[in-house]
DRENLODREN-747646 format. One record per residue (C-alpha): x, y, z; residue in one letter. Coordinates in nm, 2 decimals, decimal comma. Layout:
<recs>
<px:X py:Y pz:Z aa:A>
...
</recs>
This chain:
<recs>
<px:-0,98 py:-5,73 pz:-0,43 aa:M>
<px:-0,76 py:-5,51 pz:-0,66 aa:N>
<px:-0,47 py:-5,70 pz:-0,82 aa:L>
<px:-0,24 py:-5,40 pz:-0,79 aa:D>
<px:-0,28 py:-5,42 pz:-0,41 aa:H>
<px:-0,18 py:-5,79 pz:-0,42 aa:V>
<px:0,12 py:-5,72 pz:-0,64 aa:W>
<px:0,22 py:-5,43 pz:-0,41 aa:T>
<px:0,20 py:-5,66 pz:-0,10 aa:F>
<px:0,43 py:-5,92 pz:-0,28 aa:L>
<px:0,68 py:-5,65 pz:-0,37 aa:E>
<px:0,70 py:-5,53 pz:-0,01 aa:I>
<px:0,73 py:-5,89 pz:0,11 aa:A>
<px:1,03 py:-5,93 pz:-0,12 aa:D>
<px:1,20 py:-5,60 pz:-0,05 aa:T>
<px:1,10 py:-5,55 pz:0,32 aa:G>
<px:1,08 py:-5,18 pz:0,25 aa:N>
<px:0,80 py:-4,94 pz:0,14 aa:F>
<px:1,03 py:-4,70 pz:-0,04 aa:N>
<px:1,21 py:-4,97 pz:-0,24 aa:R>
<px:0,88 py:-5,13 pz:-0,33 aa:A>
<px:0,75 py:-4,79 pz:-0,45 aa:A>
<px:1,06 py:-4,74 pz:-0,67 aa:Q>
<px:1,03 py:-5,09 pz:-0,82 aa:N>
<px:0,66 py:-5,04 pz:-0,90 aa:L>
<px:0,72 py:-4,69 pz:-1,03 aa:N>
<px:0,45 py:-4,54 pz:-0,79 aa:V>
<px:0,46 py:-4,30 pz:-0,50 aa:T>
<px:0,52 py:-4,42 pz:-0,14 aa:Q>
<px:0,18 py:-4,29 pz:-0,05 aa:S>
<px:0,02 py:-4,51 pz:-0,32 aa:T>
<px:0,20 py:-4,81 pz:-0,17 aa:V>
<px:0,08 py:-4,72 pz:0,18 aa:S>
<px:-0,28 py:-4,67 pz:0,05 aa:S>
<px:-0,28 py:-5,01 pz:-0,12 aa:R>
<px:-0,15 py:-5,19 pz:0,18 aa:I>
<px:-0,40 py:-5,01 pz:0,41 aa:K>
<px:-0,68 py:-5,11 pz:0,18 aa:S>
<px:-0,57 py:-5,48 pz:0,19 aa:L>
<px:-0,55 py:-5,47 pz:0,57 aa:E>
<px:-0,89 py:-5,31 pz:0,60 aa:E>
<px:-1,02 py:-5,58 pz:0,37 aa:N>
<px:-0,89 py:-5,86 pz:0,60 aa:F>
<px:-0,96 py:-5,67 pz:0,92 aa:G>
<px:-0,60 py:-5,73 pz:1,05 aa:R>
<px:-0,25 py:-5,61 pz:0,99 aa:P>
<px:-0,04 py:-5,79 pz:0,73 aa:L>
<px:0,29 py:-5,61 pz:0,79 aa:L>
<px:0,47 py:-5,48 pz:1,10 aa:T>
<px:0,65 py:-5,15 pz:1,03 aa:R>
<px:0,98 py:-5,06 pz:1,19 aa:G>
<px:1,29 py:-4,85 pz:1,15 aa:H>
<px:1,48 py:-5,13 pz:0,97 aa:A>
<px:1,19 py:-5,20 pz:0,73 aa:G>
<px:0,88 py:-5,42 pz:0,76 aa:C>
<px:0,81 py:-5,78 pz:0,82 aa:V>
<px:0,51 py:-6,00 pz:0,76 aa:L>
<px:0,27 py:-6,06 pz:1,05 aa:T>
<px:0,12 py:-6,41 pz:1,10 aa:A>
<px:-0,17 py:-6,31 pz:0,89 aa:A>
<px:0,07 py:-6,17 pz:0,63 aa:G>
<px:0,25 py:-6,50 pz:0,61 aa:H>
<px:-0,08 py:-6,68 pz:0,56 aa:R>
<px:-0,19 py:-6,44 pz:0,29 aa:F>
<px:0,15 py:-6,46 pz:0,12 aa:H>
<px:0,11 py:-6,80 pz:-0,03 aa:R>
<px:-0,23 py:-6,71 pz:-0,17 aa:Y>
<px:-0,09 py:-6,39 pz:-0,31 aa:A>
<px:0,18 py:-6,59 pz:-0,49 aa:L>
<px:-0,08 py:-6,83 pz:-0,62 aa:G>
<px:-0,29 py:-6,54 pz:-0,75 aa:M>
<px:0,01 py:-6,39 pz:-0,92 aa:Q>
<px:0,10 py:-6,72 pz:-1,09 aa:R>
<px:-0,26 py:-6,79 pz:-1,18 aa:L>
<px:-0,29 py:-6,45 pz:-1,34 aa:W>
<px:0,03 py:-6,50 pz:-1,54 aa:Q>
<px:-0,10 py:-6,84 pz:-1,66 aa:K>
<px:-0,44 py:-6,70 pz:-1,75 aa:S>
<px:-0,28 py:-6,41 pz:-1,93 aa:H>
<px:-0,06 py:-6,65 pz:-2,13 aa:Q>
<px:-0,37 py:-6,87 pz:-2,21 aa:T>
<px:-0,61 py:-6,60 pz:-2,31 aa:V>
<px:-0,34 py:-6,39 pz:-2,50 aa:A>
<px:-0,22 py:-6,69 pz:-2,71 aa:L>
<px:-0,07 py:-6,58 pz:-3,04 aa:K>
<px:-0,23 py:-6,71 pz:-3,36 aa:P>
<px:-0,12 py:-7,07 pz:-3,43 aa:G>
<px:-0,13 py:-7,18 pz:-3,07 aa:F>
<px:-0,43 py:-7,37 pz:-2,94 aa:R>
<px:-0,32 py:-7,40 pz:-2,58 aa:G>
<px:-0,05 py:-7,38 pz:-2,31 aa:V>
<px:0,09 py:-7,67 pz:-2,11 aa:L>
<px:0,29 py:-7,60 pz:-1,79 aa:A>
<px:0,54 py:-7,85 pz:-1,67 aa:L>
<px:0,76 py:-7,83 pz:-1,36 aa:G>
<px:1,07 py:-8,04 pz:-1,30 aa:A>
<px:1,36 py:-8,05 pz:-1,06 aa:Q>
<px:1,69 py:-7,91 pz:-1,20 aa:V>
<px:1,87 py:-8,24 pz:-1,19 aa:S>
<px:1,61 py:-8,40 pz:-1,42 aa:L>
<px:1,64 py:-8,13 pz:-1,70 aa:W>
<px:1,92 py:-8,28 pz:-1,89 aa:E>
<px:1,79 py:-8,64 pz:-1,86 aa:R>
<px:1,42 py:-8,59 pz:-1,93 aa:L>
<px:1,30 py:-8,23 pz:-1,98 aa:V>
<px:1,52 py:-8,11 pz:-2,27 aa:L>
<px:1,44 py:-8,42 pz:-2,49 aa:D>
<px:1,07 py:-8,38 pz:-2,39 aa:W>
<px:1,05 py:-8,02 pz:-2,50 aa:I>
<px:1,19 py:-8,12 pz:-2,84 aa:F>
<px:0,95 py:-8,42 pz:-2,86 aa:W>
<px:0,65 py:-8,19 pz:-2,78 aa:M>
<px:0,76 py:-7,93 pz:-3,04 aa:R>
<px:0,76 py:-8,20 pz:-3,30 aa:K>
<px:0,43 py:-8,37 pz:-3,20 aa:K>
<px:0,23 py:-8,06 pz:-3,09 aa:A>
<px:0,38 py:-7,75 pz:-3,25 aa:P>
<px:0,05 py:-7,57 pz:-3,18 aa:D>
<px:0,09 py:-7,61 pz:-2,80 aa:V>
<px:0,29 py:-7,34 pz:-2,62 aa:A>
<px:0,51 py:-7,48 pz:-2,34 aa:L>
<px:0,59 py:-7,32 pz:-2,00 aa:R>
<px:0,87 py:-7,49 pz:-1,81 aa:I>
<px:0,96 py:-7,42 pz:-1,45 aa:E>
<px:1,25 py:-7,56 pz:-1,24 aa:A>
<px:1,14 py:-7,62 pz:-0,88 aa:D>
<px:1,15 py:-7,87 pz:-0,59 aa:Y>
<px:0,88 py:-8,13 pz:-0,51 aa:S>
<px:0,69 py:-7,94 pz:-0,24 aa:P>
<px:0,66 py:-7,63 pz:-0,45 aa:S>
<px:0,55 py:-7,83 pz:-0,75 aa:Q>
<px:0,28 py:-8,01 pz:-0,55 aa:M>
<px:0,14 py:-7,67 pz:-0,43 aa:R>
<px:0,13 py:-7,54 pz:-0,79 aa:Q>
<px:-0,03 py:-7,86 pz:-0,91 aa:L>
<px:-0,29 py:-7,83 pz:-0,64 aa:A>
<px:-0,36 py:-7,46 pz:-0,73 aa:D>
<px:-0,38 py:-7,54 pz:-1,10 aa:G>
<px:-0,07 py:-7,35 pz:-1,19 aa:L>
<px:0,11 py:-7,66 pz:-1,33 aa:L>
<px:-0,03 py:-7,93 pz:-1,55 aa:D>
<px:0,25 py:-8,19 pz:-1,49 aa:I>
<px:0,52 py:-8,21 pz:-1,23 aa:G>
<px:0,83 py:-8,43 pz:-1,26 aa:V>
<px:0,98 py:-8,49 pz:-0,92 aa:M>
<px:1,14 py:-8,72 pz:-0,67 aa:Y>
<px:0,90 py:-8,68 pz:-0,37 aa:Q>
<px:0,54 py:-8,66 pz:-0,46 aa:P>
<px:0,26 py:-8,63 pz:-0,20 aa:R>
<px:-0,08 py:-8,79 pz:-0,24 aa:H>
<px:-0,34 py:-8,52 pz:-0,28 aa:M>
<px:-0,70 py:-8,54 pz:-0,39 aa:L>
<px:-0,74 py:-8,48 pz:-0,76 aa:G>
<px:-0,38 py:-8,57 pz:-0,85 aa:L>
<px:-0,24 py:-8,88 pz:-1,01 aa:T>
<px:0,11 py:-9,01 pz:-0,93 aa:I>
<px:0,29 py:-9,23 pz:-1,18 aa:E>
<px:0,64 py:-9,37 pz:-1,16 aa:K>
<px:0,84 py:-9,28 pz:-1,47 aa:L>
<px:1,18 py:-9,43 pz:-1,40 aa:L>
<px:1,43 py:-9,52 pz:-1,13 aa:E>
<px:1,77 py:-9,36 pz:-1,09 aa:E>
<px:2,06 py:-9,53 pz:-0,91 aa:H>
<px:2,28 py:-9,34 pz:-0,68 aa:L>
<px:2,63 py:-9,47 pz:-0,64 aa:V>
<px:2,93 py:-9,38 pz:-0,42 aa:L>
<px:3,22 py:-9,24 pz:-0,61 aa:V>
<px:3,56 py:-9,08 pz:-0,51 aa:A>
<px:3,84 py:-8,91 pz:-0,67 aa:T>
<px:4,08 py:-9,17 pz:-0,54 aa:Q>
<px:4,01 py:-9,55 pz:-0,54 aa:D>
<px:3,98 py:-9,69 pz:-0,19 aa:R>
<px:3,77 py:-9,91 pz:0,03 aa:E>
<px:3,46 py:-9,78 pz:0,20 aa:V>
<px:3,49 py:-9,70 pz:0,57 aa:S>
<px:3,18 py:-9,73 pz:0,78 aa:P>
<px:3,29 py:-9,44 pz:1,01 aa:G>
<px:3,39 py:-9,08 pz:0,94 aa:W>
<px:3,53 py:-9,00 pz:0,60 aa:V>
<px:3,72 py:-8,67 pz:0,61 aa:E>
<px:3,65 py:-8,56 pz:0,25 aa:D>
<px:3,30 py:-8,69 pz:0,22 aa:Y>
<px:3,04 py:-8,45 pz:0,06 aa:V>
<px:2,69 py:-8,53 pz:0,18 aa:F>
<px:2,43 py:-8,45 pz:-0,09 aa:V>
<px:2,07 py:-8,42 pz:0,04 aa:D>
<px:1,88 py:-8,63 pz:-0,22 aa:W>
<px:1,56 py:-8,63 pz:-0,02 aa:G>
<px:1,39 py:-8,81 pz:0,27 aa:D>
<px:1,40 py:-9,16 pz:0,11 aa:V>
<px:1,78 py:-9,13 pz:0,05 aa:Y>
<px:1,84 py:-8,99 pz:0,40 aa:L>
<px:1,68 py:-9,31 pz:0,54 aa:S>
<px:1,87 py:-9,54 pz:0,31 aa:E>
<px:2,20 py:-9,36 pz:0,39 aa:H>
<px:2,15 py:-9,38 pz:0,76 aa:A>
<px:2,08 py:-9,75 pz:0,74 aa:E>
<px:2,39 py:-9,81 pz:0,52 aa:A>
<px:2,62 py:-9,60 pz:0,73 aa:F>
<px:2,49 py:-9,60 pz:1,09 aa:P>
<px:2,82 py:-9,50 pz:1,24 aa:E>
<px:2,90 py:-9,20 pz:1,01 aa:M>
<px:2,91 py:-8,87 pz:1,18 aa:E>
<px:2,79 py:-8,54 pz:1,04 aa:T>
<px:2,97 py:-8,46 pz:0,72 aa:A>
<px:3,18 py:-8,14 pz:0,71 aa:A>
<px:3,02 py:-8,04 pz:0,38 aa:V>
<px:2,65 py:-8,09 pz:0,30 aa:T>
<px:2,49 py:-7,95 pz:-0,02 aa:V>
<px:2,14 py:-7,95 pz:-0,14 aa:G>
<px:2,22 py:-7,96 pz:-0,51 aa:L>
<px:2,39 py:-8,26 pz:-0,66 aa:G>
<px:2,57 py:-8,07 pz:-0,94 aa:S>
<px:2,73 py:-7,85 pz:-0,68 aa:L>
<px:2,86 py:-8,14 pz:-0,48 aa:G>
<px:3,00 py:-8,31 pz:-0,79 aa:L>
<px:3,18 py:-8,00 pz:-0,91 aa:Q>
<px:3,33 py:-7,96 pz:-0,56 aa:Y>
<px:3,48 py:-8,30 pz:-0,55 aa:I>
<px:3,61 py:-8,29 pz:-0,90 aa:L>
<px:3,79 py:-7,96 pz:-0,82 aa:K>
<px:3,91 py:-8,03 pz:-0,47 aa:Y>
<px:3,89 py:-8,41 pz:-0,43 aa:G>
<px:3,65 py:-8,61 pz:-0,22 aa:G>
<px:3,37 py:-8,85 pz:-0,24 aa:S>
<px:2,99 py:-8,86 pz:-0,25 aa:G>
<px:2,67 py:-9,02 pz:-0,38 aa:Y>
<px:2,56 py:-8,92 pz:-0,73 aa:F>
<px:2,34 py:-9,06 pz:-1,01 aa:P>
<px:2,52 py:-9,34 pz:-1,20 aa:L>
<px:2,41 py:-9,19 pz:-1,53 aa:R>
<px:2,59 py:-8,87 pz:-1,44 aa:T>
<px:2,92 py:-9,01 pz:-1,31 aa:V>
<px:2,96 py:-9,30 pz:-1,55 aa:Q>
<px:3,14 py:-9,09 pz:-1,82 aa:P>
<px:3,37 py:-8,96 pz:-1,55 aa:L>
<px:3,44 py:-9,31 pz:-1,42 aa:I>
<px:3,52 py:-9,42 pz:-1,78 aa:D>
<px:3,77 py:-9,13 pz:-1,81 aa:E>
<px:3,94 py:-9,23 pz:-1,49 aa:G>
<px:3,85 py:-8,90 pz:-1,31 aa:R>
<px:3,63 py:-9,08 pz:-1,06 aa:L>
<px:3,62 py:-9,43 pz:-0,91 aa:Y>
<px:3,31 py:-9,61 pz:-0,81 aa:R>
<px:3,35 py:-9,76 pz:-0,46 aa:L>
<px:3,21 py:-10,11 pz:-0,52 aa:A>
<px:3,17 py:-10,20 pz:-0,15 aa:D>
<px:2,91 py:-9,92 pz:-0,11 aa:A>
<px:2,54 py:-10,00 pz:-0,16 aa:P>
<px:2,36 py:-9,85 pz:-0,46 aa:M>
<px:2,06 py:-9,64 pz:-0,35 aa:V>
<px:1,75 py:-9,63 pz:-0,57 aa:P>
<px:1,58 py:-9,30 pz:-0,64 aa:R>
<px:1,25 py:-9,32 pz:-0,82 aa:P>
<px:1,13 py:-9,03 pz:-1,05 aa:V>
<px:0,76 py:-8,96 pz:-1,07 aa:Y>
<px:0,51 py:-8,77 pz:-1,29 aa:A>
<px:0,23 py:-8,60 pz:-1,11 aa:V>
<px:-0,07 py:-8,46 pz:-1,30 aa:Y>
<px:-0,43 py:-8,37 pz:-1,26 aa:R>
<px:-0,69 py:-8,65 pz:-1,27 aa:S>
<px:-0,94 py:-8,42 pz:-1,45 aa:D>
<px:-0,73 py:-8,20 pz:-1,68 aa:P>
<px:-0,87 py:-7,91 pz:-1,87 aa:A>
<px:-0,72 py:-8,04 pz:-2,18 aa:D>
<px:-0,71 py:-8,42 pz:-2,17 aa:P>
<px:-0,57 py:-8,47 pz:-2,52 aa:E>
<px:-0,27 py:-8,24 pz:-2,47 aa:T>
<px:-0,20 py:-8,38 pz:-2,12 aa:Q>
<px:-0,21 py:-8,74 pz:-2,26 aa:A>
<px:0,03 py:-8,65 pz:-2,54 aa:L>
<px:0,26 py:-8,48 pz:-2,30 aa:A>
<px:0,26 py:-8,78 pz:-2,07 aa:L>
<px:0,32 py:-9,02 pz:-2,36 aa:D>
<px:0,63 py:-8,82 pz:-2,44 aa:G>
<px:0,76 py:-8,84 pz:-2,09 aa:L>
<px:0,70 py:-9,21 pz:-2,08 aa:R>
<px:0,88 py:-9,27 pz:-2,41 aa:A>
<px:1,18 py:-9,06 pz:-2,30 aa:I>
<px:1,19 py:-9,23 pz:-1,96 aa:A>
<px:1,18 py:-9,58 pz:-2,13 aa:A>
<px:1,48 py:-9,49 pz:-2,35 aa:L>
<px:1,67 py:-9,37 pz:-2,04 aa:E>
<px:1,58 py:-9,68 pz:-1,85 aa:S>
<px:1,69 py:-9,90 pz:-2,14 aa:G>
</recs>
């Protein structure tokens, strides 16, 4: 299978348009059409449905899309590994959720640069499901996440435990029912279950966000309440900008490291994990 054909398929999937894909790839539209035709002949079924408004993936196209993305990422990783500059002996890829960057990842990068200056680092920000897929496909060496999933060949290790607390821009008692200015942050399945148990009578919040930093910025600017990591809001509580609502339960949120049980470079992986454990221990202390 020609890699150019795969990259062309991904470009069309992103743009939904043969002409735009041709422009982005700096080739003719006939070249794009020829590459897609070759792919479809290879699979024996159409990958795209053409129409006046553009094109969309067929069921087969959707199934191939994941593998095409994996091929693209694997190619990028192999290129980085093979084309290492002199002075580097290897590459380590780590994925982490955005909310963990400031707490763990930034210090870990500095730690690794001091302990292993001959190891190039590739860092990606992504959510747990995507990290698990990349770990399974060999595109990540270590993932730092909230919601790991048990998979053959991967080891799951608890790094630390965050504590989510309910804060508000005005000091008040907790109401078990509807709270007009409450911002619901989707911290994951475990949190959803804990939240439903703690507030069984609460109706759907008017504002729901999937990123904690967005929810916090919102209530700081416009007022309101919400659940956030204690480590994040404690400075704001100390400044008097937020109030912790003591009657509300604190919700635990574990952080895990997920890594391959049979790494290609056991020595580098062990060093990287030692760094994460050391930083997590400092954070927990």
